[in-house]
Legacy VTK file of the C-alpha trace (Angstrom):
# vtk DataFile Version 3.0
C-alpha trace
ASCII
DATASET POLYDATA
POINTS 154 float
-160.801 97.202 -78.462
-164.124 98.941 -78.750
-167.283 99.161 -76.673
-170.280 97.268 -78.023
-172.071 98.693 -81.049
-174.128 96.640 -83.506
-172.603 96.260 -86.975
-174.549 97.633 -89.937
-172.354 96.764 -92.955
-169.503 94.419 -93.893
-167.007 95.049 -96.690
-164.367 92.682 -98.070
-162.884 94.644 -100.992
-160.645 91.845 -102.309
-163.719 89.740 -103.169
-166.217 92.534 -103.905
-168.360 92.148 -100.763
-170.321 95.190 -99.577
-173.432 94.101 -97.683
-175.796 95.382 -95.067
-176.270 93.123 -92.043
-179.327 91.372 -90.648
-179.642 90.086 -87.068
-179.118 86.313 -86.691
-179.772 84.077 -83.694
-179.822 80.332 -83.146
-182.178 77.836 -84.762
-184.169 75.311 -82.700
-181.416 72.689 -83.185
-178.789 75.062 -81.753
-177.110 75.859 -85.067
-176.509 79.380 -86.324
-179.464 80.925 -88.119
-178.699 81.934 -91.713
-179.955 84.889 -93.761
-183.311 84.279 -95.520
-181.757 84.585 -99.002
-178.458 85.184 -100.787
-178.591 88.977 -100.966
-177.589 89.919 -97.398
-175.148 88.880 -94.723
-176.089 88.660 -91.067
-174.331 88.930 -87.720
-174.841 86.639 -84.756
-176.355 88.856 -82.076
-175.363 86.616 -79.135
-171.657 87.022 -79.941
-169.553 90.124 -79.285
-170.067 93.017 -81.681
-167.182 93.542 -84.138
-164.341 95.280 -82.308
-165.318 94.041 -78.839
-163.294 91.410 -76.999
-164.103 87.996 -78.438
-165.153 86.498 -81.764
-167.789 88.471 -83.686
-169.576 86.272 -86.241
-170.948 87.219 -89.678
-172.560 84.651 -91.980
-173.912 84.696 -95.541
-174.816 82.244 -98.265
-172.323 81.079 -100.889
-175.194 80.853 -103.395
-178.972 80.980 -103.485
-181.306 79.446 -106.049
-178.513 79.134 -108.600
-177.210 82.674 -108.140
-174.016 83.769 -106.347
-174.600 84.725 -102.708
-172.898 87.494 -100.724
-170.043 85.157 -99.678
-169.743 83.406 -103.072
-165.999 84.118 -103.212
-165.228 83.824 -99.485
-162.934 80.831 -100.140
-160.740 83.184 -102.247
-159.904 85.506 -99.326
-156.221 85.376 -98.382
-154.364 86.108 -95.140
-153.613 89.827 -94.852
-156.826 90.894 -96.618
-158.826 93.664 -94.942
-162.395 93.304 -93.729
-164.204 96.474 -92.683
-167.242 96.395 -90.436
-169.170 99.639 -90.156
-170.823 99.976 -86.764
-173.973 101.736 -85.583
-171.862 104.202 -83.551
-170.235 105.460 -86.774
-166.859 103.783 -86.264
-165.400 101.212 -88.640
-163.587 98.200 -87.207
-160.902 97.092 -89.683
-159.793 93.476 -89.398
-156.930 91.600 -91.071
-157.473 88.007 -92.162
-155.191 85.536 -90.380
-156.424 82.220 -91.851
-159.100 80.719 -94.063
-160.200 77.203 -93.107
-162.570 74.588 -94.514
-164.330 72.252 -92.065
-166.706 69.338 -92.604
-170.101 70.376 -91.215
-170.330 67.152 -89.225
-166.950 67.924 -87.610
-167.411 71.683 -87.166
-164.994 72.995 -84.481
-167.527 74.983 -82.463
-165.054 75.964 -79.724
-162.407 77.133 -82.232
-164.905 79.303 -84.102
-167.168 80.599 -81.313
-165.082 80.113 -78.150
-163.519 82.825 -76.010
-160.395 84.547 -77.325
-158.141 87.200 -75.768
-158.560 89.800 -78.522
-161.170 91.340 -80.809
-161.707 88.788 -83.566
-164.038 88.221 -86.479
-165.335 85.058 -88.120
-166.929 85.100 -91.580
-168.806 81.863 -92.297
-170.394 80.336 -95.394
-170.934 76.929 -96.953
-168.318 75.214 -99.072
-166.993 71.950 -100.404
-169.163 69.728 -102.552
-172.939 70.010 -102.761
-174.998 67.090 -101.456
-178.034 67.094 -103.728
-180.071 64.715 -101.568
-179.557 66.885 -98.467
-179.732 70.090 -100.547
-176.728 71.395 -98.633
-172.986 71.782 -98.903
-170.940 69.295 -96.886
-168.422 71.820 -95.519
-168.162 75.319 -94.083
-165.602 77.962 -95.034
-164.507 80.080 -92.064
-162.386 83.206 -92.351
-160.568 84.112 -89.122
-159.522 87.758 -88.679
-158.182 90.027 -85.937
-158.871 93.702 -85.249
-156.142 95.837 -86.819
-157.423 99.368 -86.319
-160.457 101.568 -85.870
-161.486 104.288 -88.290
-163.325 107.043 -86.396
-166.767 108.299 -87.328
LINES 1 155
154 0 1 2 3 4 5 6 7 8 9 10 11 12 13 14 15 16 17 18 19 20 21 22 23 24 25 26 27 28 29 30 31 32 33 34 35 36 37 38 39 40 41 42 43 44 45 46 47 48 49 50 51 52 53 54 55 56 57 58 59 60 61 62 63 64 65 66 67 68 69 70 71 72 73 74 75 76 77 78 79 80 81 82 83 84 85 86 87 88 89 90 91 92 93 94 95 96 97 98 99 100 101 102 103 104 105 106 107 108 109 110 111 112 113 114 115 116 117 118 119 120 121 122 123 124 125 126 127 128 129 130 131 132 133 134 135 136 137 138 139 140 141 142 143 144 145 146 147 148 149 150 151 152 153
């Protein structure tokens, strides 16, 4: 495991993701803030940084105003795929995907996604499932679960 260092970029080569990272917090209703548009991913600053003990969290839109978002193909990630997170300290935390899950937003397993774990983990989150036009939102979330595999030095 690594000491804390903010992430600056996320890469998921198998689905063509290479994005800088914005800082995300919580919204007034307690839900995770999302990036302001579909061009960037963001990391949840109240969670561990990628490589630290616990679940680091990165979120991005599946689409935005009719265009593919950063995590447009997140549902296509498969177990064993690599996710690289470049950190401010110059190191790269390399994670391996363990599972990809789809959860109804109204039954989101908060503890499973954000709760304490005994290793350095990573969660990539986006919307999924069908689109509810009246709510202007997807009904599900796609969550990629990954574990730290190795660290590439600066």
